[in-house]
Wavefront OBJ file of the C-alpha trace (Angstrom):
o trace
v 0.000 0.000 0.000
v 1.250 3.483 -0.827
v 0.379 6.367 1.497
v 1.197 9.965 0.617
v 1.253 12.407 3.525
v 0.645 16.059 2.645
v 1.740 18.710 5.125
v 2.787 22.353 4.940
v 6.105 21.947 6.753
v 8.247 18.865 7.244
v 11.561 18.165 8.952
v 10.983 21.317 10.980
v 10.087 21.993 14.641
v 6.442 21.636 15.652
v 3.826 19.224 16.939
v 2.175 18.561 13.571
v 5.596 18.114 11.989
v 6.637 15.610 14.666
v 3.386 13.710 14.239
v 3.799 13.383 10.465
v 7.465 12.437 10.716
v 6.928 9.718 13.326
v 3.935 8.188 11.555
v 5.634 8.285 8.139
v 8.892 6.687 9.210
v 7.165 3.985 11.227
v 4.817 3.163 8.357
v 7.912 2.824 6.180
v 9.550 0.534 8.736
v 6.391 -1.598 8.839
v 6.654 -2.257 5.109
v 4.305 0.314 3.575
v 5.371 2.570 0.715
v 5.343 6.117 2.057
v 6.043 9.510 0.542
v 5.720 12.995 2.045
v 4.687 16.030 0.001
v 5.520 19.320 1.726
v 6.180 22.947 0.873
v 9.541 24.704 0.973
v 8.370 26.723 3.986
v 10.475 26.229 7.117
v 9.058 28.863 9.455
v 5.468 29.955 8.903
v 5.679 32.741 11.483
v 8.508 34.481 9.642
v 7.461 33.128 6.235
v 10.954 31.688 5.870
v 11.407 29.468 2.821
v 14.397 27.220 2.212
v 15.822 25.529 -0.843
v 18.231 23.023 0.688
v 16.348 20.050 2.095
v 17.336 16.398 2.221
v 15.500 14.320 -0.422
v 14.794 11.632 2.179
v 14.175 11.891 5.923
v 14.409 8.744 8.037
v 14.322 6.767 4.798
v 11.083 8.412 3.628
v 11.185 10.272 0.269
v 10.121 13.919 0.563
v 9.012 16.123 -2.340
v 9.008 19.884 -1.894
v 6.716 22.395 -3.581
v 7.071 26.178 -3.636
v 4.582 28.159 -1.606
v 4.650 31.863 -2.331
v 1.927 33.538 -0.344
v -1.345 33.051 1.412
v -4.386 32.911 -0.801
v -6.176 35.263 1.620
v -3.837 37.612 3.572
v -4.036 37.027 7.314
v -5.685 33.614 6.972
v -3.902 30.263 6.907
v -4.433 29.403 3.236
v -1.005 29.019 1.587
v -1.191 26.922 -1.590
v 1.549 24.605 -2.863
v 2.400 25.174 -6.525
v 2.424 21.880 -8.450
v 0.919 19.789 -5.663
v -2.271 18.845 -7.527
v -0.465 17.372 -10.525
v 2.043 15.557 -8.316
v -0.685 13.972 -6.206
v -2.582 12.896 -9.287
v 0.516 11.140 -10.611
v 1.684 9.735 -7.261
v -0.004 6.344 -7.445
v -1.239 6.779 -3.872
v -3.653 4.241 -2.439
v -4.433 6.694 0.371
v -3.781 10.429 0.673
v -3.357 11.714 4.225
v -3.439 15.519 4.548
v -2.629 17.383 7.748
v -3.926 20.575 9.380
v -7.132 22.588 9.212
v -7.799 25.742 7.140
v -4.810 25.105 4.867
v -4.794 25.257 1.097
v -3.001 21.954 0.618
v -5.962 20.184 2.252
v -8.272 21.609 -0.423
v -5.798 20.605 -3.126
v -5.580 17.065 -1.746
v -9.385 16.831 -1.602
v -9.698 17.936 -5.226
v -7.354 15.169 -6.363
v -8.919 12.567 -4.095
v -12.420 13.296 -5.398
v -11.388 13.326 -9.040
v -9.227 10.187 -8.814
v -11.434 8.407 -6.261
v -8.537 7.974 -3.851
v -9.421 7.588 -0.149
v -8.589 10.809 1.699
v -7.759 11.061 5.395
v -7.385 14.473 7.035
v -5.801 14.999 10.455
v -7.275 18.272 11.656
v -4.897 19.292 14.489
v -7.732 21.738 15.133
v -7.145 25.141 16.702
v -10.194 27.370 17.243
v -9.935 31.072 16.514
v -7.576 32.836 18.901
v -9.679 34.800 21.370
v -7.302 37.764 20.987
v -8.140 38.127 17.303
v -10.534 40.889 16.176
v -14.181 39.904 15.912
v -14.157 40.164 12.118
v -11.217 37.796 11.780
v -12.755 35.294 14.202
v -15.867 35.386 12.054
v -13.848 34.775 8.897
v -12.083 31.822 10.504
v -15.434 30.365 11.464
v -16.582 30.743 7.876
v -13.479 28.786 6.895
v -14.397 26.056 9.376
v -17.813 25.661 7.794
v -16.363 25.930 4.299
v -13.922 23.101 4.916
v -16.726 21.026 6.389
v -18.727 21.456 3.196
v -15.838 20.808 0.795
v -12.690 18.924 1.824
v -14.297 17.124 4.753
v -17.241 16.061 2.623
v -14.743 14.370 0.303
v -12.621 12.823 3.065
v -13.359 9.253 4.084
v -12.046 9.825 7.625
v -11.149 12.820 9.801
v -8.578 12.181 12.523
v -8.598 14.144 15.780
v -6.362 13.626 18.800
v -8.733 13.921 21.764
v -12.402 13.747 22.620
v -12.638 17.548 23.187
v -11.222 18.098 19.699
v -13.795 15.658 18.291
v -16.639 17.607 19.893
v -15.362 20.903 18.499
v -14.834 19.487 15.018
v -18.320 17.952 15.011
v -19.723 21.493 14.942
v -18.668 21.867 11.296
v -17.393 18.483 10.065
v -19.352 15.246 9.416
v -19.448 13.643 12.873
v -19.642 10.111 11.475
v -16.197 10.486 9.865
v -14.364 11.605 13.010
v -11.843 9.147 14.488
v -9.909 9.788 17.697
v -6.287 8.649 17.345
v -3.941 10.203 19.926
v -0.320 10.850 19.008
v 2.431 9.136 20.919
v 5.948 9.258 22.209
v 9.033 7.103 21.760
v 8.942 5.628 25.240
v 12.158 3.680 24.690
v 14.096 6.892 23.989
v 12.974 8.368 27.321
v 13.736 5.275 29.404
v 17.536 5.786 29.563
v 18.393 8.896 31.613
v 22.098 8.072 31.384
v 21.971 8.883 27.650
v 20.990 12.518 28.257
v 23.686 15.091 27.495
v 22.465 18.437 28.812
v 25.679 19.303 30.716
v 27.037 21.293 27.783
v 24.324 23.938 28.250
v 25.458 24.950 31.749
v 21.937 24.714 33.163
v 20.900 26.125 36.551
v 20.550 23.618 39.390
v 16.773 24.140 39.463
v 14.591 25.855 36.883
v 11.105 26.074 35.442
v 10.942 25.182 31.757
v 8.778 26.056 28.791
v 9.410 24.184 25.568
v 7.706 24.827 22.255
v 7.447 27.636 19.752
v 8.004 31.031 21.330
v 4.784 32.183 19.704
v 1.844 34.492 20.546
v -0.591 31.683 21.422
v 1.648 30.085 24.062
v 0.678 32.394 26.920
v 4.287 33.318 27.717
v 3.553 36.879 28.921
v 1.347 35.313 31.599
v 4.182 32.992 32.582
v 6.615 35.868 33.018
v 4.043 37.786 35.055
v 3.466 34.705 37.244
v 7.210 34.325 37.770
v 7.343 37.921 38.998
v 4.673 37.170 41.630
v 6.620 34.364 43.297
v 8.060 34.797 46.770
v 11.879 34.783 46.797
v 11.907 31.335 48.421
v 9.801 29.929 45.565
v 11.466 31.794 42.694
v 13.506 29.839 40.188
v 14.974 30.765 36.768
v 12.781 30.250 33.714
v 14.242 28.608 30.606
v 12.430 28.828 27.271
v 13.464 26.147 24.792
v 12.175 26.497 21.255
v 12.354 28.491 18.049
v 11.412 32.166 18.268
v 8.276 33.057 16.286
v 8.773 36.784 16.766
v 7.996 37.057 20.491
v 11.427 36.987 22.098
v 12.149 40.717 22.101
v 8.815 41.620 23.689
v 9.228 38.882 26.281
v 12.739 40.070 27.153
v 11.398 43.599 27.652
v 8.570 42.258 29.801
v 11.030 40.318 31.954
v 13.153 43.444 32.464
v 10.070 45.511 33.327
v 9.093 42.897 35.949
v 12.566 43.010 37.491
v 13.418 39.455 36.489
v 16.706 40.366 34.795
v 18.761 37.264 34.001
v 16.202 34.889 35.487
v 14.567 34.423 32.046
v 16.846 32.621 29.582
v 16.192 31.660 25.962
v 17.801 28.411 24.792
v 16.470 28.539 21.230
v 15.762 25.392 19.236
v 17.718 22.417 20.583
v 18.359 19.962 17.750
v 20.189 17.180 19.607
v 17.580 14.738 21.024
v 19.817 13.741 23.950
v 20.334 17.377 24.984
v 16.625 18.103 24.490
v 15.649 15.193 26.748
v 18.180 16.251 29.336
v 16.828 19.797 29.557
v 13.308 18.459 30.155
v 14.378 15.754 32.603
v 16.332 18.172 34.798
v 13.566 20.791 35.024
v 11.869 21.415 38.332
v 8.634 21.609 36.318
v 7.566 21.913 32.713
v 5.119 24.785 32.257
v 2.733 25.004 29.299
v 0.621 28.178 29.707
v -0.902 28.056 26.209
v -4.087 29.716 25.012
v -4.862 26.442 23.176
v -3.290 23.029 22.604
v -4.995 20.376 20.510
v -2.889 17.858 22.436
v 0.549 19.045 23.574
v 3.169 16.412 22.732
v 5.636 18.023 25.118
v 3.351 16.993 27.978
v 3.989 13.350 27.145
v 7.727 14.021 27.046
v 7.716 15.599 30.496
v 5.521 12.811 31.862
v 7.892 10.160 30.491
v 10.871 12.014 31.974
v 9.272 12.168 35.413
v 9.189 15.966 35.246
v 6.217 17.623 37.010
v 3.795 19.493 34.761
v 1.913 22.771 35.186
v -0.398 23.577 32.273
v -3.481 25.533 31.323
v -6.747 23.582 31.176
v -7.349 24.176 27.465
v -8.042 21.983 24.451
v -6.807 18.433 24.887
v -4.528 19.209 27.852
v -6.958 18.047 30.582
v -7.385 14.741 28.740
v -3.625 14.241 28.495
v -3.151 15.055 32.185
v -6.041 12.811 33.229
v -8.148 15.778 34.398
v -5.427 16.938 36.790
v -4.388 13.575 38.198
v -1.125 13.654 36.232
v -0.235 17.346 36.523
v -1.409 20.677 37.852
v -4.057 22.451 35.758
v -4.775 26.200 35.873
v -7.185 28.463 33.959
v -5.705 30.186 30.930
v -4.785 33.811 31.634
v -5.088 33.475 35.435
v -1.638 34.723 36.425
v -2.206 34.320 40.160
v -3.314 30.686 39.772
v -0.306 30.005 37.586
v 2.025 31.543 40.181
v 0.392 29.492 42.947
v 0.841 26.304 40.922
v 4.540 27.065 40.383
v 4.970 27.781 44.084
v 3.228 24.532 45.012
v 5.760 22.563 42.950
v 8.419 23.913 45.326
v 6.432 23.925 48.567
v 4.539 20.637 48.267
v 7.014 17.983 47.094
v 4.770 15.159 48.308
v 1.906 16.149 45.978
v 4.384 16.895 43.205
v 5.850 13.405 43.493
v 2.403 11.799 43.544
v 1.368 13.628 40.378
v 4.600 12.644 38.650
v 4.104 8.976 39.532
v 0.586 9.109 38.108
v 1.904 10.824 34.981
v 4.570 8.157 34.477
v 1.944 5.457 34.724
v -0.417 7.247 32.345
v 2.169 7.971 29.656
v 2.783 4.245 29.185
v -0.475 4.168 27.240
v 0.897 6.580 24.620
v 3.432 5.105 22.241
v 3.967 5.807 18.555
v 3.672 2.091 17.821
v 0.019 2.172 18.905
v -0.641 5.396 16.962
v 0.823 3.919 13.780
v -1.009 0.618 14.232
v -4.321 2.478 14.340
v -3.427 4.544 11.283
v -2.483 1.425 9.314
v -5.772 -0.228 10.235
v -7.652 2.890 9.112
v -5.825 3.035 5.769
v -6.605 -0.596 5.056
v -10.230 -0.162 6.014
v -10.632 2.774 3.625
v -8.675 1.152 0.796
v -10.662 -2.065 0.990
v -8.009 -4.107 2.793
l 1 2 3 4 5 6 7 8 9 10 11 12 13 14 15 16 17 18 19 20 21 22 23 24 25 26 27 28 29 30 31 32 33 34 35 36 37 38 39 40 41 42 43 44 45 46 47 48 49 50 51 52 53 54 55 56 57 58 59 60 61 62 63 64 65 66 67 68 69 70 71 72 73 74 75 76 77 78 79 80 81 82 83 84 85 86 87 88 89 90 91 92 93 94 95 96 97 98 99 100 101 102 103 104 105 106 107 108 109 110 111 112 113 114 115 116 117 118 119 120 121 122 123 124 125 126 127 128 129 130 131 132 133 134 135 136 137 138 139 140 141 142 143 144 145 146 147 148 149 150 151 152 153 154 155 156 157 158 159 160 161 162 163 164 165 166 167 168 169 170 171 172 173 174 175 176 177 178 179 180 181 182 183 184 185 186 187 188 189 190 191 192 193 194 195 196 197 198 199 200 201 202 203 204 205 206 207 208 209 210 211 212 213 214 215 216 217 218 219 220 221 222 223 224 225 226 227 228 229 230 231 232 233 234 235 236 237 238 239 240 241 242 243 244 245 246 247 248 249 250 251 252 253 254 255 256 257 258 259 260 261 262 263 264 265 266 267 268 269 270 271 272 273 274 275 276 277 278 279 280 281 282 283 284 285 286 287 288 289 290 291 292 293 294 295 296 297 298 299 300 301 302 303 304 305 306 307 308 309 310 311 312 313 314 315 316 317 318 319 320 321 322 323 324 325 326 327 328 329 330 331 332 333 334 335 336 337 338 339 340 341 342 343 344 345 346 347 348 349 350 351 352 353 354 355 356 357 358 359 360 361 362 363 364 365 366 367 368 369 370 371 372 373 374 375 376 377 378 379 380 381 382 383 384 385
């Protein structure tokens, strides 16, 4: 069976990108023929395109297509030039497109309908950012409905990661096509602490950690404000690990204004997996203060590392953290609650340890092997075996 995955960015940082990469390479290892079609866009926030990409990643062939601009300025509708013809000639038994409100999903649907190829779409759904103007939120909602009437009408299956995401998607997509398939983690890679190599970064003895894109929807101003509210006995440095999506300068100014000085440190994107794991494993707590997370793969990584978690109760996060039994949950935007949760990590080690034990037990149910097994079964169901 040949499966073609279609995604905007590939071999780049991000949750969707990790999901596609892990599923594609494991399908390949299981004996399926797999190809990835992606654009030449590396950083959507900065609209940074690149020309030098490896033709294969983890043994999976990757074809790149130029993407010049958004179809509608301000909305997430970049189109890949040449994608339609390439998909039509790909010989795919199944096309699997990723992300919601993106032009390549419409292109994939057009080919799938014309060629009668089963189409799967993983939504990775993100509702309209509450900070957006009312007009833009309305336009994004129109897009939701439009995709439900076009691409999702064509799709044979729509994959979501959690039950909350399924309920949201059912407001505009055919409910009967929705399948919940959570992502996973490479549990084996996280089971050998001795392999971690974070010493080279000269880390503080204790620190709070955020990891992910340093982007507007991650709630990082609230995190800095919460850090400033901590009593001196509870205060710890804050490390931010991840690629800057244009927020670093404003966050540095905010930290200076709050008198935090050198207590906020930016590590940037850490490429080496052993160093990345080490930074997470050594953290006093991983903090994810996002405005929205469809799932939050980094939560699984912290849980597998035995690192306590503090996160906002948004999107799929409560499901991942077992409704607060595997980590501390706080309301989004509630700076005082976030500060109290950080302080409790320091002040209440008994509860912190209990939550971490529960998290370690829960994360054992999330492994990429199970995710890929469910995808393979879905592909075979749709392709008639």
